[in-house]
C-alpha positions in Angstrom: -72.3 -76.0 271.1 -74.4 -77.8 268.4 -76.7 -80.6 269.3 -78.0 -83.5 267.2 -80.4 -86.4 267.7 -78.7 -89.6 268.8 -79.7 -92.0 266.0 -83.3 -93.1 266.2 -83.6 -92.2 269.9 -85.3 -89.2 271.5 -82.0 -88.0 273.0 -80.3 -84.8 271.9 -76.5 -84.8 272.4 -73.7 -82.4 271.8 -71.5 -82.8 268.8 -68.7 -83.3 271.3 -68.7 -86.4 273.5 -66.4 -86.3 276.5 -64.4 -89.6 276.7 -63.1 -90.7 280.1 -60.8 -93.6 279.7 -57.7 -91.9 281.2 -59.6 -91.2 284.5 -58.1 -93.6 287.0 -54.6 -93.9 285.6 -53.4 -90.7 284.0 -56.1 -88.6 285.7 -57.5 -88.7 289.3 -60.8 -87.7 290.8 -60.0 -84.1 291.0 -58.9 -84.0 287.4 -62.0 -85.7 286.3 -64.2 -83.4 288.3 -62.5 -80.4 286.7 -63.0 -81.8 283.2 -66.6 -82.7 283.8 -67.4 -79.3 285.1 -65.6 -77.5 282.3 -67.1 -79.6 279.6 -70.6 -78.9 280.9 -69.9 -75.2 281.1 -69.0 -75.5 277.3 -72.3 -77.2 276.5 -71.1 -80.8 276.4 -73.9 -83.0 277.6 -72.6 -86.4 276.3 -70.3 -88.5 278.5 -68.9 -91.9 277.5 -67.3 -94.5 279.8 -66.9 -98.3 280.1 -66.7 -100.9 282.7 -63.2 -101.8 281.4 -61.8 -98.3 282.0 -59.3 -96.9 283.1 -56.9 -97.5 280.1 -54.5 -99.2 280.0 -56.8 -101.9 281.3 -55.8 -103.9 284.4 -57.6 -105.8 287.2 -56.6 -103.0 289.6 -58.2 -100.2 287.5 -61.2 -102.1 286.3 -64.4 -100.1 286.9 -62.4 -97.2 288.3 -63.6 -94.6 285.7 -67.2 -95.4 286.3 -66.6 -95.0 290.1 -65.0 -91.6 289.5 -68.0 -90.5 287.5 -70.3 -91.9 290.2 -68.5 -89.9 292.8 -69.0 -86.7 290.7 -72.7 -87.5 290.3 -73.1 -88.2 293.9 -71.6 -84.8 294.7 -73.7 -83.1 292.0 -77.0 -85.0 291.9 -78.8 -82.3 289.9 -76.3 -82.8 287.0 -77.6 -86.3 286.3 -80.6 -85.1 284.3 -78.4 -82.7 282.4 -76.2 -85.3 280.8 -76.5 -88.3 278.5 -74.5 -91.0 280.1 -73.1 -93.8 278.0 -71.2 -96.9 279.2 -70.1 -100.2 277.7 -69.9 -103.9 278.6 -66.5 -105.5 277.9 -66.4 -108.3 275.4 -64.5 -111.6 276.0 -60.8 -111.8 276.7 -60.0 -110.4 280.2 -59.7 -113.2 282.8 -60.7 -110.7 285.6 -63.9 -109.7 283.8 -66.4 -112.5 284.2 -63.5 -114.9 283.7 -63.1 -113.8 280.1 -66.4 -115.4 279.0 -68.2 -114.2 275.8 -71.0 -111.7 275.9 -74.4 -113.2 276.7 -77.8 -112.1 277.9 -76.9 -113.0 281.5 -73.6 -111.2 281.4 -75.3 -108.0 280.1 -77.7 -108.0 283.1 -74.8 -108.7 285.5 -72.6 -105.9 284.0 -75.4 -103.3 283.9 -76.1 -103.9 287.6 -72.4 -103.5 288.5 -72.1 -100.4 286.3 -75.1 -98.7 287.9 -73.7 -99.3 291.3 -70.3 -97.8 290.4 -71.9 -94.9 288.6 -74.3 -94.3 291.5 -77.2 -93.8 289.2 -80.6 -95.5 288.5 -80.2 -95.6 284.8 -77.7 -95.5 281.9 -78.9 -93.5 278.8 -76.9 -95.5 276.3 -75.5 -99.0 277.0 -73.1 -100.3 274.4 -71.4 -103.6 273.6 -67.7 -102.7 273.8 -66.6 -105.3 271.1 -68.3 -108.4 269.7 -67.6 -112.0 270.6 -66.3 -112.7 267.2 -63.0 -111.3 265.8 -63.5 -108.1 263.8 -61.3 -106.0 261.5 -60.5 -103.4 264.1 -57.3 -102.5 266.0 -55.1 -103.1 263.0 -56.8 -106.3 261.8 -58.3 -104.8 258.6 -55.7 -106.0 256.2 -56.7 -108.8 253.8 -56.6 -112.3 255.2 -55.9 -111.1 258.8 -59.3 -112.6 259.7 -60.8 -115.8 258.3 -64.3 -114.7 257.7 -65.2 -118.0 256.0 -64.7 -119.9 259.2 -67.3 -117.9 261.1 -70.3 -119.8 262.2 -72.9 -117.2 261.4 -75.8 -119.2 262.7 -74.2 -119.6 266.1 -73.1 -116.0 266.3 -76.7 -114.8 265.4 -78.2 -117.0 268.2 -75.8 -115.4 270.7 -76.7 -111.9 269.4 -80.4 -112.7 270.0 -79.6 -113.8 273.6 -77.7 -110.6 274.1 -80.6 -108.6 272.8 -83.0 -110.4 275.2 -80.7 -109.5 278.1 -80.6 -105.9 277.0 -84.4 -106.0 276.6 -84.8 -107.0 280.3 -82.7 -104.1 281.4 -84.7 -101.7 279.2 -87.9 -103.0 280.6 -86.6 -102.6 284.2 -85.7 -99.0 283.5 -82.0 -99.7 284.0 -80.9 -98.5 280.5 -82.7 -96.4 278.0 -81.1 -97.2 274.7 -78.6 -99.7 273.3 -75.6 -99.4 271.0 -72.6 -101.1 269.5 -68.8 -100.4 269.5 -66.0 -101.8 267.3 -68.4 -103.7 265.1 -69.0 -104.0 261.4 -71.9 -103.6 258.8 -72.7 -107.3 259.2 -72.9 -106.9 263.0 -75.1 -103.8 262.7 -77.5 -105.4 260.3 -77.8 -108.6 262.2 -78.8 -106.8 265.3 -81.3 -104.6 263.5 -82.9 -107.6 261.8 -83.2 -109.5 265.1 -84.6 -106.4 266.8 -87.3 -106.1 264.2 -88.1 -109.8 264.0 -88.4 -110.4 267.7 -89.6 -106.9 268.9 -86.4 -106.3 270.9 -84.5 -103.0 271.6 -83.0 -101.4 268.5 -79.3 -100.5 268.3 -79.2 -96.7 267.9 -75.5 -96.1 267.6 -72.0 -97.4 267.0 -68.7 -96.0 268.0 -65.6 -97.0 266.0 -62.1 -95.7 265.5 -62.1 -93.0 262.9 -59.6 -90.2 262.2 -57.6 -88.7 259.4 -55.2 -91.7 259.7 -58.0 -94.3 259.8 -60.9 -93.7 257.5 -61.9 -97.3 256.8 -65.5 -96.8 257.9 -66.0 -94.4 255.1 -68.0 -94.9 253.0 -69.6 -98.3 253.6 -70.2 -98.5 257.3 -71.1 -94.8 257.6 -73.6 -95.1 254.7 -75.1 -98.1 256.6 -75.5 -95.9 259.7 -77.1 -93.0 257.9 -79.6 -95.1 256.0 -80.6 -97.1 259.2 -80.8 -93.9 261.3 -77.9 -95.0 263.6 -75.6 -92.5 265.2 -71.9 -92.8 264.2 -69.6 -91.9 267.0 -65.9 -91.7 266.1 -63.5 -92.6 268.9 -59.8 -91.7 268.8 -60.2 -88.8 266.3 -56.6 -87.8 267.1 -55.3 -91.4 266.5 -54.4 -91.9 270.1 -52.7 -88.5 270.1 -50.6 -89.1 267.0 -52.3 -86.4 264.9 -51.2 -83.7 267.4 -47.7 -84.3 266.1 -46.2 -85.1 269.5 -45.0 -88.6 268.4 -43.4 -87.6 265.1 -40.1 -89.4 264.4 -40.4 -91.6 267.5 -40.8 -88.8 270.1 -42.3 -89.9 273.4 -43.2 -87.0 275.7 -43.1 -87.8 279.4 -46.4 -89.3 280.7 -48.0 -89.2 277.3 -50.3 -92.1 276.4 -47.7 -94.0 274.2 -45.4 -94.2 277.2 -48.0 -96.5 278.9 -48.6 -100.1 278.1 -50.8 -100.6 275.1 -53.1 -103.6 275.0 -52.9 -103.9 271.2 -49.4 -102.5 270.9 -48.5 -99.4 269.0 -50.0 -100.6 265.8 -50.6 -97.0 264.8 -46.9 -96.2 264.9 -45.9 -96.9 261.3 -43.7 -95.1 258.8 -46.6 -94.3 256.5 -48.6 -92.9 259.5 -45.6 -90.8 260.6 -45.3 -89.3 257.1 -49.0 -88.6 256.9 -49.0 -86.9 260.3 -46.1 -84.7 259.2 -48.2 -83.6 256.2 -51.2 -82.8 258.3 -49.2 -81.0 260.9 -47.6 -78.9 258.1 -51.0 -78.1 256.6 -52.3 -77.0 260.0 -49.3 -74.7 260.4 -49.9 -73.2 257.0 -53.5 -72.3 258.1 -52.4 -71.0 261.5 -54.4 -73.6 263.5 -53.2 -76.5 265.7 -52.9 -80.0 264.3 -55.5 -81.1 266.9 -57.9 -78.5 265.7 -57.5 -79.5 262.1 -58.1 -83.2 262.9 -61.1 -82.7 265.2 -62.8 -80.1 263.0 -62.3 -82.3 260.0 -63.9 -85.3 261.8 -66.9 -83.1 262.9 -67.5 -82.2 259.2 -67.5 -85.7 257.8 -71.0 -86.4 256.5 -72.7 -88.9 258.7 -70.7 -88.3 261.9 -73.0 -87.6 264.8 -70.8 -86.8 267.9 -67.1 -87.1 268.1 -65.6 -88.7 271.3 -62.7 -86.6 272.6 -60.4 -87.2 275.6 -57.8 -85.1 277.4 -55.3 -85.5 280.2 -55.4 -81.8 281.3 -57.7 -78.9 281.0 -55.6 -77.1 278.5 -56.0 -80.0 276.1 -59.7 -80.3 276.8 -60.3 -76.6 276.1 -58.4 -76.7 272.8 -60.3 -79.9 271.8 -63.7 -78.4 272.5 -62.8 -75.2 270.7 -62.0 -77.2 267.6 -65.7 -77.7 267.1 -66.7 -74.1 267.2 -65.7 -73.0 263.7 -65.9 -75.1 260.6 -62.9 -75.5 258.3 -63.0 -73.7 255.0 -63.8 -75.5 251.8 -60.3 -74.7 250.6 -58.7 -76.4 253.6 -61.0 -79.3 253.3 -59.9 -79.7 249.7 -56.2 -79.6 250.8 -56.9 -82.2 253.5 -58.5 -84.5 250.8 -55.3 -84.2 248.8 -53.2 -85.3 251.8 -55.7 -88.2 252.4 -55.3 -89.4 248.9 -51.5 -89.2 249.1 -51.4 -91.1 252.3 -54.3 -93.7 252.2 -54.7 -96.1 255.1 -51.4 -95.4 256.8 -51.9 -97.9 259.6 
């Protein structure tokens, strides 16, 4: 396993980050324990969760994934110092999470305390804002005129960002969190937080996790360039495009108990004809090179310049083993060139 510094922090994390969002719906405590143990045995020291998990989100499963991880930590207390534990505060929109109210300094403090209790730990290594208060071009909203940027009140948004940073600062000062990060944000969001941190001597955002895969490369090059030059870690989530890049959903297939058979909060916006055709091309390319489609997609993501650690997920140990193995051997220059040809033939398929 290879390790890399997490942005401007002092933390060293594995190039593979174990995501946990299925724990509590598709996976139970025993499954999670098995995955955590196996991932650690393979050198994975970076674990990502969120107060909103399990996915699909519901009031009944809210906080369940953190509780599952907390149970594992309680049973294995010596493991806490061996992992870099990341969690996230949910943004606005869920009536059962702080009545759907926007993020604020007070909500950060409240959410951190609740997460610490569920995780059964004294501190969280990386605490992230799951999504901003404002609408952003994620989850299929990146097409022109989907969002009215000109109607945003930047002054008001910046004032709220400052309040959020002050809440995070109080948690850092209290030793409850070590570092802060973003998720599902944009270059403007990144730079506003960095500017405010410097101006008011508040905690600096050290990372951002956004959706990034062979089917969804919109963060390249502009946001990733921003991260590299500001020494922020870039953490791709959904590198398999919610499982699509494995090929299991080609031509409308829906394997039993697969993720796409569950409710999707944002709908199946990835399931488009162009994405289907692009997936076929990547699957065929993987077959030509005698590797699995998942290996091709994950190894490619790991080799994108500027990527720090890729967040993977699995619903069984076989999947997890294959996913982790994908990071052990780099793809050849020849295969990377062929992948680029497919990318150019199928740009932005969803």
